[in-house]
N, C-alpha and C positions, 0 to 999 in steps of 0.2 A: 709532697711525697710522705710527709709525716702523718702518722695516724696511730690508732690504738695498738697496732701490731708492730710498730717501728720503735726501736730504742735508739735515740739520737745522742751521739757522743760528739761534742764540739772540742776540737783541739785548739787551745788558745796560746799563741806565742807570747813569750815574756818580752817586756819592754826593751831590755838591753840587746836582745837578739834582733829586734826590728831594726835597730840602728846599724847593725852590721850590714844588712842588705839594702837599707834605705837610710843612709847617713843624714840626709837632709829632711827626713820625715819629721813632721810635728804631730806627735801622738796626742790626741785630744783628751783621752781618758787614760788613767793609770791602769796597769795590769789588774789591780785589785778592783777598780771600778768596772772594767770590762768583764771581769770574772763575775761580779755581782749581777750585772745586767743579764749576762747569758744564763746564769744558773736560775734566774727567776723567770725565764721564758717558759711558758707551759710546754712547748714542744721539745725543750732540751732536757734530756734525762741525766746527762753527766757532762762536766767540763773538765778537761784534762790539760794542765799546763805543760808546755814544752818549750825547748830552746830551738832545736833544729828538727825538721821533719823526720830525720833519721831516728829521733828519739821514740817515735811511735811504732817503728818497724819491729814486729814480733812482741810488742809489749801490750798492745791493745788489740783485742779481737774484733774484727769488723768484717762486714760483707761488701759494703759499698763505700768508696771514698769519693766524696764530692769536693771538688777543688775549683778555685777561680781560674779563669783562662790565663791569668798572668803567672800562675804558679808553675814554673818550669823554665827551660832555657838555660843558658850558660851561667846566669847570675843566681839561679836557684837550684844548685846541684843536689841538695838534700831532697827536694821535691822530685827530682829525676830518679833518685834512689828509691823513693817510695813508689813512684810509678813502676819501676822495674820489679819491685817486690810484689805489687798488685798483679802485674802481668804474669809473673812466675807462679803465683799462688792461686790464680783464678779469681781474684777479687775484682769486682766491677768498678770502673772509674767513670764518674759523671763529671763533665766539665761544665761549670756554670758560666753562662755568658754575663757580661757586664749588663747592668740595668740601664736601659736607654735613658738618656737625659739626666742621669744621676752621676755626680762626680764629687767625691769627698774633698778633692783639691779645690773645687769651685766653692763649696760651702765653707771650707776653712778660710779661703780668701775673703769671703763676705764677712765672716765673723771677725777676722783680723782687721779689716777695714773699719768695721763698726766700732771696735774697742780701741783702735790706735789713735782715734781722734781726740 
C-alpha cells in the first residue's frame, strides 16, 4: 500500500508500556533500537513514540489506521478507544492478518535455546 503518494507514520510503543499488557514478554530490541530500525526504512516517513494507543487520538492526523489482528479485545482497551475514534471520524481501519508460518515467539525460543547452552 505504500507508494510515492502515501505518507506512512508508524506509532511505536515504549518498552515499559509493552510490559503492562504483556508482562512476560521478552522484548528483543530496546525502544531506541526499534526506533532506529523503523526510521531507516524507506517506506516509513515518520516514527511517533507512544505509551497507550489513546495517546495518538486527536494528536496525529491520519486517514487509515492499519492494526494487527490482536490489537483489540478486553486486554487492549486503548486500541478499542482508537477504533471508536476512527469509526466516529470516518477514518478507515485495515486489520492486518498474521503472517502465515511466522511467529516471533518461535524465533525467540530458537535464539534462547542457542545461547543458553
